[in-house]
Backbone atoms as SQL, in Angstrom:
CREATE TABLE atoms (id INTEGER PRIMARY KEY, chain TEXT, resi INTEGER, resn TEXT, atom TEXT, x REAL, y REAL, z REAL);
INSERT INTO atoms VALUES
  (1, 'A', 1, 'MET', 'N', 77.651, 86.387, 96.747),
  (2, 'A', 1, 'MET', 'CA', 78.963, 85.780, 96.802),
  (3, 'A', 1, 'MET', 'C', 79.981, 86.805, 97.298),
  (4, 'A', 2, 'GLU', 'N', 80.809, 86.420, 98.226),
  (5, 'A', 2, 'GLU', 'CA', 81.824, 87.307, 98.770),
  (6, 'A', 2, 'GLU', 'C', 83.110, 87.214, 97.959),
  (7, 'A', 3, 'THR', 'N', 83.770, 88.360, 97.820),
  (8, 'A', 3, 'THR', 'CA', 85.073, 88.440, 97.186),
  (9, 'A', 3, 'THR', 'C', 85.966, 89.252, 98.095),
  (10, 'A', 4, 'GLN', 'N', 87.236, 88.843, 98.254),
  (11, 'A', 4, 'GLN', 'CA', 88.145, 89.571, 99.126),
  (12, 'A', 4, 'GLN', 'C', 89.382, 90.023, 98.367),
  (13, 'A', 5, 'TYR', 'N', 89.848, 91.225, 98.722),
  (14, 'A', 5, 'TYR', 'CA', 91.078, 91.780, 98.166),
  (15, 'A', 5, 'TYR', 'C', 91.858, 92.443, 99.290),
  (16, 'A', 6, 'LYS', 'N', 93.163, 92.384, 99.175),
  (17, 'A', 6, 'LYS', 'CA', 94.037, 93.029, 100.146),
  (18, 'A', 6, 'LYS', 'C', 94.456, 94.394, 99.587),
  (19, 'A', 7, 'TYR', 'N', 94.449, 95.407, 100.456),
  (20, 'A', 7, 'TYR', 'CA', 94.855, 96.764, 100.085),
  (21, 'A', 7, 'TYR', 'C', 95.858, 97.283, 101.095),
  (22, 'A', 8, 'LYS', 'N', 96.714, 98.190, 100.665),
  (23, 'A', 8, 'LYS', 'CA', 97.619, 98.892, 101.552),
  (24, 'A', 8, 'LYS', 'C', 97.043, 100.284, 101.781),
  (25, 'A', 9, 'LEU', 'N', 96.971, 100.699, 103.047),
  (26, 'A', 9, 'LEU', 'CA', 96.457, 102.031, 103.358),
  (27, 'A', 9, 'LEU', 'C', 97.460, 103.084, 102.924),
  (28, 'A', 10, 'GLY', 'N', 96.945, 104.184, 102.444),
  (29, 'A', 10, 'GLY', 'CA', 97.786, 105.310, 102.093),
  (30, 'A', 10, 'GLY', 'C', 97.666, 106.399, 103.137),
  (31, 'A', 11, 'THR', 'N', 98.285, 107.529, 102.848),
  (32, 'A', 11, 'THR', 'CA', 98.219, 108.697, 103.724),
  (33, 'A', 11, 'THR', 'C', 98.002, 109.925, 102.852),
  (34, 'A', 12, 'HIS', 'N', 97.158, 110.818, 103.317),
  (35, 'A', 12, 'HIS', 'CA', 96.919, 112.080, 102.624),
  (36, 'A', 12, 'HIS', 'C', 96.669, 113.143, 103.680),
  (37, 'A', 13, 'ARG', 'N', 97.459, 114.188, 103.652),
  (38, 'A', 13, 'ARG', 'CA', 97.338, 115.284, 104.627),
  (39, 'A', 13, 'ARG', 'C', 97.285, 114.769, 106.066),
  (40, 'A', 14, 'GLN', 'N', 98.211, 113.870, 106.370),
  (41, 'A', 14, 'GLN', 'CA', 98.400, 113.301, 107.704),
  (42, 'A', 14, 'GLN', 'C', 97.232, 112.439, 108.192),
  (43, 'A', 15, 'ASN', 'N', 96.348, 112.036, 107.312),
  (44, 'A', 15, 'ASN', 'CA', 95.269, 111.117, 107.653),
  (45, 'A', 15, 'ASN', 'C', 95.461, 109.814, 106.882),
  (46, 'A', 16, 'ARG', 'N', 95.047, 108.708, 107.477),
  (47, 'A', 16, 'ARG', 'CA', 95.075, 107.424, 106.786),
  (48, 'A', 16, 'ARG', 'C', 93.992, 107.418, 105.709),
  (49, 'A', 17, 'ARG', 'N', 94.281, 106.707, 104.606),
  (50, 'A', 17, 'ARG', 'CA', 93.376, 106.753, 103.456),
  (51, 'A', 17, 'ARG', 'C', 93.128, 105.362, 102.898),
  (52, 'A', 18, 'ILE', 'N', 91.850, 105.087, 102.639),
  (53, 'A', 18, 'ILE', 'CA', 91.442, 103.870, 101.938),
  (54, 'A', 18, 'ILE', 'C', 90.952, 104.299, 100.560),
  (55, 'A', 19, 'TRP', 'N', 91.577, 103.766, 99.536),
  (56, 'A', 19, 'TRP', 'CA', 91.238, 104.115, 98.155),
  (57, 'A', 19, 'TRP', 'C', 90.923, 102.824, 97.407),
  (58, 'A', 20, 'ILE', 'N', 89.679, 102.677, 96.991),
  (59, 'A', 20, 'ILE', 'CA', 89.243, 101.500, 96.237),
  (60, 'A', 20, 'ILE', 'C', 88.666, 102.010, 94.924),
  (61, 'A', 21, 'GLU', 'N', 89.122, 101.452, 93.805),
  (62, 'A', 21, 'GLU', 'CA', 88.654, 101.966, 92.516),
  (63, 'A', 21, 'GLU', 'C', 88.573, 100.888, 91.450),
  (64, 'A', 22, 'GLY', 'N', 87.861, 101.239, 90.401),
  (65, 'A', 22, 'GLY', 'CA', 87.879, 100.465, 89.171),
  (66, 'A', 22, 'GLY', 'C', 87.045, 99.205, 89.133),
  (67, 'A', 23, 'LYS', 'N', 87.568, 98.220, 88.414),
  (68, 'A', 23, 'LYS', 'CA', 86.824, 96.997, 88.121),
  (69, 'A', 23, 'LYS', 'C', 86.455, 96.199, 89.364),
  (70, 'A', 24, 'ARG', 'N', 87.251, 96.287, 90.416),
  (71, 'A', 24, 'ARG', 'CA', 86.899, 95.560, 91.637),
  (72, 'A', 24, 'ARG', 'C', 85.565, 96.050, 92.185),
  (73, 'A', 25, 'LEU', 'N', 85.306, 97.339, 92.063),
  (74, 'A', 25, 'LEU', 'CA', 84.004, 97.874, 92.484),
  (75, 'A', 25, 'LEU', 'C', 82.927, 97.523, 91.467),
  (76, 'A', 26, 'SER', 'N', 83.152, 97.875, 90.211),
  (77, 'A', 26, 'SER', 'CA', 82.102, 97.684, 89.206),
  (78, 'A', 26, 'SER', 'C', 81.761, 96.209, 89.000),
  (79, 'A', 27, 'ASN', 'N', 82.743, 95.317, 89.072),
  (80, 'A', 27, 'ASN', 'CA', 82.463, 93.887, 88.913),
  (81, 'A', 27, 'ASN', 'C', 81.612, 93.333, 90.045),
  (82, 'A', 28, 'ASN', 'N', 81.582, 94.022, 91.188),
  (83, 'A', 28, 'ASN', 'CA', 80.779, 93.597, 92.331),
  (84, 'A', 28, 'ASN', 'C', 79.491, 94.410, 92.461),
  (85, 'A', 29, 'GLY', 'N', 79.161, 95.199, 91.440),
  (86, 'A', 29, 'GLY', 'CA', 77.896, 95.928, 91.422),
  (87, 'A', 29, 'GLY', 'C', 77.919, 97.276, 92.118),
  (88, 'A', 30, 'PHE', 'N', 79.105, 97.758, 92.450),
  (89, 'A', 30, 'PHE', 'CA', 79.218, 99.049, 93.128),
  (90, 'A', 30, 'PHE', 'C', 79.615, 100.088, 92.086),
  (91, 'A', 31, 'VAL', 'N', 78.650, 100.895, 91.671),
  (92, 'A', 31, 'VAL', 'CA', 78.827, 101.796, 90.540),
  (93, 'A', 31, 'VAL', 'C', 78.759, 103.257, 90.976),
  (94, 'A', 32, 'LYS', 'N', 79.203, 104.138, 90.084),
  (95, 'A', 32, 'LYS', 'CA', 79.187, 105.573, 90.333),
  (96, 'A', 32, 'LYS', 'C', 77.811, 106.018, 90.817),
  (97, 'A', 33, 'ASP', 'N', 77.804, 106.894, 91.799),
  (98, 'A', 33, 'ASP', 'CA', 76.624, 107.517, 92.399),
  (99, 'A', 33, 'ASP', 'C', 75.829, 106.604, 93.332),
  (100, 'A', 34, 'LYS', 'N', 76.248, 105.353, 93.521),
  (101, 'A', 34, 'LYS', 'CA', 75.578, 104.502, 94.509),
  (102, 'A', 34, 'LYS', 'C', 75.890, 105.070, 95.899),
  (103, 'A', 35, 'ARG', 'N', 74.881, 105.202, 96.727),
  (104, 'A', 35, 'ARG', 'CA', 75.017, 105.859, 98.028),
  (105, 'A', 35, 'ARG', 'C', 75.289, 104.850, 99.141),
  (106, 'A', 36, 'TYR', 'N', 76.016, 105.322, 100.170),
  (107, 'A', 36, 'TYR', 'CA', 76.368, 104.445, 101.283),
  (108, 'A', 36, 'TYR', 'C', 76.586, 105.231, 102.570),
  (109, 'A', 37, 'ASN', 'N', 76.569, 104.506, 103.680),
  (110, 'A', 37, 'ASN', 'CA', 76.914, 105.040, 104.999),
  (111, 'A', 37, 'ASN', 'C', 78.173, 104.324, 105.463),
  (112, 'A', 38, 'ILE', 'N', 78.915, 104.973, 106.348),
  (113, 'A', 38, 'ILE', 'CA', 80.136, 104.392, 106.902),
  (114, 'A', 38, 'ILE', 'C', 79.958, 104.213, 108.401),
  (115, 'A', 39, 'ARG', 'N', 80.301, 103.009, 108.898),
  (116, 'A', 39, 'ARG', 'CA', 80.326, 102.754, 110.345),
  (117, 'A', 39, 'ARG', 'C', 81.743, 102.341, 110.717),
  (118, 'A', 40, 'TYR', 'N', 82.249, 102.938, 111.781),
  (119, 'A', 40, 'TYR', 'CA', 83.594, 102.644, 112.262),
  (120, 'A', 40, 'TYR', 'C', 83.521, 101.824, 113.537),
  (121, 'A', 41, 'ALA', 'N', 84.426, 100.856, 113.677),
  (122, 'A', 41, 'ALA', 'CA', 84.566, 100.067, 114.897),
  (123, 'A', 41, 'ALA', 'C', 86.043, 99.721, 115.028),
  (124, 'A', 42, 'ASP', 'N', 86.422, 99.174, 116.155),
  (125, 'A', 42, 'ASP', 'CA', 87.812, 98.822, 116.390),
  (126, 'A', 42, 'ASP', 'C', 88.284, 97.805, 115.356),
  (127, 'A', 43, 'ASN', 'N', 89.229, 98.223, 114.520),
  (128, 'A', 43, 'ASN', 'CA', 89.847, 97.412, 113.477),
  (129, 'A', 43, 'ASN', 'C', 88.920, 97.097, 112.300),
  (130, 'A', 44, 'TYR', 'N', 87.773, 97.740, 112.228),
  (131, 'A', 44, 'TYR', 'CA', 86.818, 97.519, 111.131),
  (132, 'A', 44, 'TYR', 'C', 86.237, 98.836, 110.640),
  (133, 'A', 45, 'ILE', 'N', 85.922, 98.847, 109.373),
  (134, 'A', 45, 'ILE', 'CA', 85.108, 99.905, 108.793),
  (135, 'A', 45, 'ILE', 'C', 84.085, 99.199, 107.910),
  (136, 'A', 46, 'MET', 'N', 82.824, 99.520, 108.107),
  (137, 'A', 46, 'MET', 'CA', 81.745, 98.909, 107.332),
  (138, 'A', 46, 'MET', 'C', 81.152, 99.968, 106.410),
  (139, 'A', 47, 'ILE', 'N', 81.088, 99.660, 105.139),
  (140, 'A', 47, 'ILE', 'CA', 80.423, 100.516, 104.168),
  (141, 'A', 47, 'ILE', 'C', 79.116, 99.819, 103.825),
  (142, 'A', 48, 'GLU', 'N', 78.014, 100.446, 104.226),
  (143, 'A', 48, 'GLU', 'CA', 76.688, 99.865, 104.022),
  (144, 'A', 48, 'GLU', 'C', 75.954, 100.661, 102.945),
  (145, 'A', 49, 'PHE', 'N', 75.597, 99.989, 101.876),
  (146, 'A', 49, 'PHE', 'CA', 74.931, 100.671, 100.777),
  (147, 'A', 49, 'PHE', 'C', 73.458, 100.875, 101.098),
  (148, 'A', 50, 'ASN', 'N', 73.000, 102.112, 100.835),
  (149, 'A', 50, 'ASN', 'CA', 71.643, 102.525, 101.182),
  (150, 'A', 50, 'ASN', 'C', 71.284, 103.673, 100.250),
  (151, 'A', 51, 'GLU', 'N', 70.111, 103.644, 99.667),
  (152, 'A', 51, 'GLU', 'CA', 69.730, 104.693, 98.701),
  (153, 'A', 51, 'GLU', 'C', 69.695, 106.084, 99.320),
  (154, 'A', 52, 'HIS', 'N', 69.637, 106.184, 100.646),
  (155, 'A', 52, 'HIS', 'CA', 69.639, 107.480, 101.330),
  (156, 'A', 52, 'HIS', 'C', 70.944, 107.726, 102.074),
  (157, 'A', 53, 'GLY', 'N', 72.013, 107.044, 101.687),
  (158, 'A', 53, 'GLY', 'CA', 73.298, 107.145, 102.367),
  (159, 'A', 53, 'GLY', 'C', 73.885, 108.549, 102.320),
  (160, 'A', 54, 'THR', 'N', 74.786, 108.819, 103.259),
  (161, 'A', 54, 'THR', 'CA', 75.403, 110.144, 103.379),
  (162, 'A', 54, 'THR', 'C', 76.588, 110.335, 102.447),
  (163, 'A', 55, 'HIS', 'N', 77.099, 109.262, 101.853),
  (164, 'A', 55, 'HIS', 'CA', 78.225, 109.318, 100.929),
  (165, 'A', 55, 'HIS', 'C', 77.813, 108.664, 99.616),
  (166, 'A', 56, 'LYS', 'N', 78.612, 108.919, 98.562),
  (167, 'A', 56, 'LYS', 'CA', 78.338, 108.233, 97.307),
  (168, 'A', 56, 'LYS', 'C', 79.640, 107.879, 96.613),
  (169, 'A', 57, 'ILE', 'N', 79.564, 106.868, 95.762),
  (170, 'A', 57, 'ILE', 'CA', 80.722, 106.452, 94.986),
  (171, 'A', 57, 'ILE', 'C', 80.982, 107.516, 93.928),
  (172, 'A', 58, 'ASN', 'N', 82.221, 107.977, 93.861),
  (173, 'A', 58, 'ASN', 'CA', 82.625, 109.003, 92.902),
  (174, 'A', 58, 'ASN', 'C', 83.273, 108.373, 91.683),
  (175, 'A', 59, 'GLY', 'N', 84.002, 109.160, 90.939),
  (176, 'A', 59, 'GLY', 'CA', 84.700, 108.676, 89.751),
  (177, 'A', 59, 'GLY', 'C', 83.836, 108.759, 88.519),
  (178, 'A', 60, 'SER', 'N', 83.951, 107.734, 87.673),
  (179, 'A', 60, 'SER', 'CA', 83.187, 107.690, 86.429),
  (180, 'A', 60, 'SER', 'C', 82.511, 106.330, 86.316),
  (181, 'A', 61, 'ILE', 'N', 81.720, 106.169, 85.283),
  (182, 'A', 61, 'ILE', 'CA', 81.044, 104.890, 85.065),
  (183, 'A', 61, 'ILE', 'C', 82.074, 103.781, 84.880),
  (184, 'A', 62, 'ASP', 'N', 83.149, 104.071, 84.140),
  (185, 'A', 62, 'ASP', 'CA', 84.179, 103.063, 83.877),
  (186, 'A', 62, 'ASP', 'C', 85.155, 102.882, 85.039),
  (187, 'A', 63, 'ARG', 'N', 85.244, 103.892, 85.903),
  (188, 'A', 63, 'ARG', 'CA', 86.216, 103.842, 86.998),
  (189, 'A', 63, 'ARG', 'C', 85.607, 104.422, 88.281),
  (190, 'A', 64, 'PRO', 'N', 84.719, 103.666, 88.942),
  (191, 'A', 64, 'PRO', 'CA', 84.141, 104.139, 90.202),
  (192, 'A', 64, 'PRO', 'C', 85.223, 104.193, 91.292),
  (193, 'A', 65, 'ILE', 'N', 85.052, 105.129, 92.238),
  (194, 'A', 65, 'ILE', 'CA', 86.050, 105.331, 93.292),
  (195, 'A', 65, 'ILE', 'C', 85.371, 105.495, 94.643),
  (196, 'A', 66, 'ILE', 'N', 85.871, 104.757, 95.636),
  (197, 'A', 66, 'ILE', 'CA', 85.540, 105.008, 97.036),
  (198, 'A', 66, 'ILE', 'C', 86.820, 105.503, 97.683),
  (199, 'A', 67, 'ASP', 'N', 86.788, 106.703, 98.233),
  (200, 'A', 67, 'ASP', 'CA', 87.947, 107.332, 98.862),
  (201, 'A', 67, 'ASP', 'C', 87.536, 107.745, 100.271),
  (202, 'A', 68, 'ILE', 'N', 88.098, 107.081, 101.272),
  (203, 'A', 68, 'ILE', 'CA', 87.808, 107.424, 102.669),
  (204, 'A', 68, 'ILE', 'C', 89.108, 107.900, 103.290),
  (205, 'A', 69, 'CYS', 'N', 89.152, 109.166, 103.640),
  (206, 'A', 69, 'CYS', 'CA', 90.367, 109.764, 104.175),
  (207, 'A', 69, 'CYS', 'C', 89.980, 110.711, 105.303),
  (208, 'A', 70, 'ASN', 'N', 90.136, 110.242, 106.541),
  (209, 'A', 70, 'ASN', 'CA', 89.827, 111.083, 107.697),
  (210, 'A', 70, 'ASN', 'C', 90.481, 110.499, 108.936),
  (211, 'A', 71, 'MET', 'N', 90.386, 111.211, 110.051),
  (212, 'A', 71, 'MET', 'CA', 91.008, 110.757, 111.294),
  (213, 'A', 71, 'MET', 'C', 90.434, 109.441, 111.781),
  (214, 'A', 72, 'SER', 'N', 89.172, 109.175, 111.518),
  (215, 'A', 72, 'SER', 'CA', 88.530, 107.946, 111.994),
  (216, 'A', 72, 'SER', 'C', 89.167, 106.689, 111.402),
  (217, 'A', 73, 'VAL', 'N', 89.692, 106.783, 110.195),
  (218, 'A', 73, 'VAL', 'CA', 90.350, 105.624, 109.587),
  (219, 'A', 73, 'VAL', 'C', 91.554, 105.230, 110.437),
  (220, 'A', 74, 'GLY', 'N', 92.412, 106.191, 110.729),
  (221, 'A', 74, 'GLY', 'CA', 93.607, 105.914, 111.524),
  (222, 'A', 74, 'GLY', 'C', 93.311, 105.553, 112.962),
  (223, 'A', 75, 'GLN', 'N', 92.233, 106.074, 113.517),
  (224, 'A', 75, 'GLN', 'CA', 91.873, 105.755, 114.890),
  (225, 'A', 75, 'GLN', 'C', 91.347, 104.331, 115.023),
  (226, 'A', 76, 'ASN', 'N', 90.765, 103.791, 113.968),
  (227, 'A', 76, 'ASN', 'CA', 90.162, 102.466, 114.036),
  (228, 'A', 76, 'ASN', 'C', 90.998, 101.363, 113.394),
  (229, 'A', 77, 'ILE', 'N', 91.741, 101.689, 112.368),
  (230, 'A', 77, 'ILE', 'CA', 92.598, 100.700, 111.700),
  (231, 'A', 77, 'ILE', 'C', 94.041, 101.017, 112.081),
  (232, 'A', 78, 'LYS', 'N', 94.667, 100.144, 112.832),
  (233, 'A', 78, 'LYS', 'CA', 96.012, 100.394, 113.369),
  (234, 'A', 78, 'LYS', 'C', 97.113, 99.712, 112.553),
  (235, 'A', 79, 'THR', 'N', 96.766, 99.122, 111.424),
  (236, 'A', 79, 'THR', 'CA', 97.744, 98.422, 110.597),
  (237, 'A', 79, 'THR', 'C', 97.899, 99.143, 109.259),
  (238, 'A', 80, 'ASP', 'N', 98.901, 98.722, 108.496),
  (239, 'A', 80, 'ASP', 'CA', 99.127, 99.313, 107.174),
  (240, 'A', 80, 'ASP', 'C', 98.339, 98.611, 106.077),
  (241, 'A', 81, 'ASN', 'N', 97.880, 97.384, 106.358),
  (242, 'A', 81, 'ASN', 'CA', 97.179, 96.588, 105.352),
  (243, 'A', 81, 'ASN', 'C', 95.776, 96.251, 105.816),
  (244, 'A', 82, 'VAL', 'N', 94.860, 96.194, 104.854),
  (245, 'A', 82, 'VAL', 'CA', 93.478, 95.846, 105.159),
  (246, 'A', 82, 'VAL', 'C', 92.989, 94.784, 104.178),
  (247, 'A', 83, 'MET', 'N', 92.019, 94.013, 104.635),
  (248, 'A', 83, 'MET', 'CA', 91.325, 93.055, 103.774),
  (249, 'A', 83, 'MET', 'C', 89.938, 93.632, 103.525),
  (250, 'A', 84, 'VAL', 'N', 89.587, 93.805, 102.264),
  (251, 'A', 84, 'VAL', 'CA', 88.283, 94.336, 101.896),
  (252, 'A', 84, 'VAL', 'C', 87.438, 93.179, 101.377),
  (253, 'A', 85, 'THR', 'N', 86.300, 92.955, 102.037),
  (254, 'A', 85, 'THR', 'CA', 85.379, 91.903, 101.639),
  (255, 'A', 85, 'THR', 'C', 84.185, 92.539, 100.938),
  (256, 'A', 86, 'PHE', 'N', 84.001, 92.198, 99.678),
  (257, 'A', 86, 'PHE', 'CA', 82.885, 92.688, 98.886),
  (258, 'A', 86, 'PHE', 'C', 81.730, 91.722, 99.061),
  (259, 'A', 87, 'ASP', 'N', 80.592, 92.215, 99.492),
  (260, 'A', 87, 'ASP', 'CA', 79.385, 91.416, 99.648),
  (261, 'A', 87, 'ASP', 'C', 78.291, 92.101, 98.830),
  (262, 'A', 88, 'VAL', 'N', 77.112, 91.565, 98.806),
  (263, 'A', 88, 'VAL', 'CA', 76.025, 92.110, 97.989),
  (264, 'A', 88, 'VAL', 'C', 75.651, 93.536, 98.400),
  (265, 'A', 89, 'ASP', 'N', 75.515, 93.782, 99.690),
  (266, 'A', 89, 'ASP', 'CA', 75.024, 95.078, 100.157),
  (267, 'A', 89, 'ASP', 'C', 76.038, 95.909, 100.923),
  (268, 'A', 90, 'ASN', 'N', 77.270, 95.416, 101.074),
  (269, 'A', 90, 'ASN', 'CA', 78.223, 96.198, 101.840),
  (270, 'A', 90, 'ASN', 'C', 79.657, 95.789, 101.539),
  (271, 'A', 91, 'LEU', 'N', 80.564, 96.595, 102.055),
  (272, 'A', 91, 'LEU', 'CA', 81.989, 96.291, 102.027),
  (273, 'A', 91, 'LEU', 'C', 82.464, 96.286, 103.471),
  (274, 'A', 92, 'MET', 'N', 83.213, 95.277, 103.854),
  (275, 'A', 92, 'MET', 'CA', 83.803, 95.215, 105.186),
  (276, 'A', 92, 'MET', 'C', 85.304, 95.408, 105.017),
  (277, 'A', 93, 'ILE', 'N', 85.848, 96.391, 105.715),
  (278, 'A', 93, 'ILE', 'CA', 87.276, 96.671, 105.666),
  (279, 'A', 93, 'ILE', 'C', 87.844, 96.312, 107.026),
  (280, 'A', 94, 'GLU', 'N', 88.782, 95.384, 107.047),
  (281, 'A', 94, 'GLU', 'CA', 89.339, 94.887, 108.306),
  (282, 'A', 94, 'GLU', 'C', 90.857, 95.001, 108.278),
  (283, 'A', 95, 'GLY', 'N', 91.417, 95.583, 109.338),
  (284, 'A', 95, 'GLY', 'CA', 92.866, 95.664, 109.456),
  (285, 'A', 95, 'GLY', 'C', 93.461, 94.276, 109.603),
  (286, 'A', 96, 'ILE', 'N', 94.587, 94.041, 108.900),
  (287, 'A', 96, 'ILE', 'CA', 95.284, 92.764, 109.023),
  (288, 'A', 96, 'ILE', 'C', 96.713, 93.024, 109.438),
  (289, 'A', 97, 'LYS', 'N', 97.316, 92.041, 110.067),
  (290, 'A', 97, 'LYS', 'CA', 98.683, 92.198, 110.564),
  (291, 'A', 97, 'LYS', 'C', 99.626, 92.551, 109.429),
  (292, 'A', 98, 'ASN', 'N', 100.553, 93.438, 109.742),
  (293, 'A', 98, 'ASN', 'CA', 101.567, 93.826, 108.756),
  (294, 'A', 98, 'ASN', 'C', 102.503, 92.663, 108.501),
  (295, 'A', 99, 'GLU', 'N', 102.858, 92.473, 107.261),
  (296, 'A', 99, 'GLU', 'CA', 103.779, 91.415, 106.902),
  (297, 'A', 99, 'GLU', 'C', 105.197, 91.927, 107.038),
  (298, 'A', 100, 'THR', 'N', 106.070, 91.098, 107.555),
  (299, 'A', 100, 'THR', 'CA', 107.460, 91.516, 107.737),
  (300, 'A', 100, 'THR', 'C', 108.380, 90.826, 106.784);
């Protein structure tokens, strides 16, 4: 079952930042130390969970955290807001038009 949430991108050290934490992750089965890979595309970022992934969910058991902060975020997502779709095996992050 898919679940969607809207997030506002942050900034850290002049890079765009996606910060997802807490119950939204754990309620969808994404727990601390679960491994994943990141794929970037125009206006999309795909987080694909894989036991041999190059990244892992940080934080704690009660408060898992996915923190993506690098130049690739800003190069691929050109908006301030994103829609995060939680699926069984991945997260899709898609830039959405800024609201005025």
